[in-house]
N, C-alpha and C positions, 0 to 999 in steps of 0.2 A: 706285064708282070711286075715291073718296077713300081707302078702306081698302086697295085694291090699291096705290095710290101710296105710302101710309104704310108698307106692308109692304116695298115695294121700297127705300124710303129706309132703313128699319130694317136691311134686309139689307146695303145698301151701307155703312152706318155700322159694322155688325158686322164686315164684311170689312176695312174700313180699320183698325178698332181691332185686329183680329187681326194685320194686317200690321205695324202700329206696335209691337205687343207683341213680335212675333218679331224685329223690327229692334233693339229695345232689349235683348232678351235676348241677341241675337248680339253687340251692342256690349259688354255686361257680360262675356260669355264671352271676348271678345277682349282686353279690358282685364285681366281676371284672368290670362289666359295670358301676357301680355307684361309684366306688372308683376313685377319681380324681388322675391324674398322679402326681408323686412327683414333686415338683417345681424344675426347673433346674436353677442353678446359671448362669446368663449370664454375671456377672461381671468378668472382666479379673483378673486372678490370676498371679501376677508377678513371673517370672521364677528365679530371683535372687535379692538380695538386691540392690535397686537403679535402677531396670529395668525400662527404660523409655517408654516401649511399653504400649499402651492403649487397645490392643486387640490381639487375637491370630494371625490374619493376619499381624499386625504390628510386633509382635515378630518374626514371620518367615521372614519378610522383613528385619528387623534389623539384624537377624542372618545371612542372606544371605550377607548383606553389610559387616558385620564384617569378614566373610569368604573371600570375594573378597579383602578387605583391607589387611588382613593377607597374602593372596597369592601374592598380588602386592608387599608387603614389602619383602617377600622372593624372588620373581622373580627379583626385583631390586638388592638385595644383590648378587644374582648369576650372573646377566647379566649387571649390572651397568646402567640399564635403566628400566623403567616400561614396562609392557606388552602392546603391541599396540592393542590387542583385547582380548576379554574374552576367545576365543578358545586358545590363547597362554598361558593362565593360567592353562589349563588342566594338571593335575598331579603335580601342584605346591601347596604345603600344602594339604589341604583337598578339593581343587577345582576339581570337576569332569566334564566330558564332558556334562552331563545332565544339569549342572548349567550354561552352556553357552547359553542355551535356554532363550530368553528374556521373555517368558511367565512364571511368577512366581505366579500362582494362582490369587489372588486378585490384583496383581501388575504386571507392565510391566517394564523391565529393560532397561535402556538407558546407553550406554557406549561410550565414545568418548575419544580417546587419543589426546594429544597435545604435543607440543615440549618438555615440562619439566614434564609432568605428565599425568593425566587423569581426567575425570569427570564421576562419577557413579551416576545415578538417579534411583529411584524406584518410579514409579507413579501409584497410585491406579486407578483401573478402575472406581471407584466412590469415589470422595474426600469427606471426612467427618471427624468429630472430632476423630473417632477411626480408620480412614484410611487416615492418613496424607501422604504427599509426602516426600521423603527423597533425600538428596544430600550428596555426599562425594567426596573428591578428594585426591590427593597425600599427603595432610596434615593430613589425617586420622581423621578429625573431621566430625561427622555426623550432618547434619542440617535437620530440619523438618519444614513443613508448612502445616496447615490444610485448607488454603484458596486458594493456588495456587501451581504451581510446585515449589518445593524447589530449592534453589540455594545457593551459598556461602554467601549471605546476610541474609538468613533465620536463625532463632534462632538455636544455637547448642543444641544438646541433650547430656546427659551424656553417 
């Protein structure tokens, strides 16, 4: 008789524990559904003091431009002329084969060599205040424009 009573109590405890577990799971689910997501900061965080970028895509574009400019400087030092193509820059400085691809995420690369140097452009797929177009040449100044394709007459950035 004692074992039947113990079995009944054990069953009752198991049922109560199951009910309590279901209630707590339901409460957690309700809390999760009604808690608003944490606000995400969409403001660009500068990568270094004086960073001229206005967004993450701009920061990546400007980083790419600086890498090309450094590679061109090194290439000229070794060869007494600038590289005629982006592919010619592969393995110069930190320029990789993948970087010769003109598709750079939100931007498209334009590269043109000329008699005494080169023109490098990064044009956003959608021009906006935080997706400006960029231009650089053998003088190593980077120019930006938020209204049209940047060129040597566009304002210089730091």
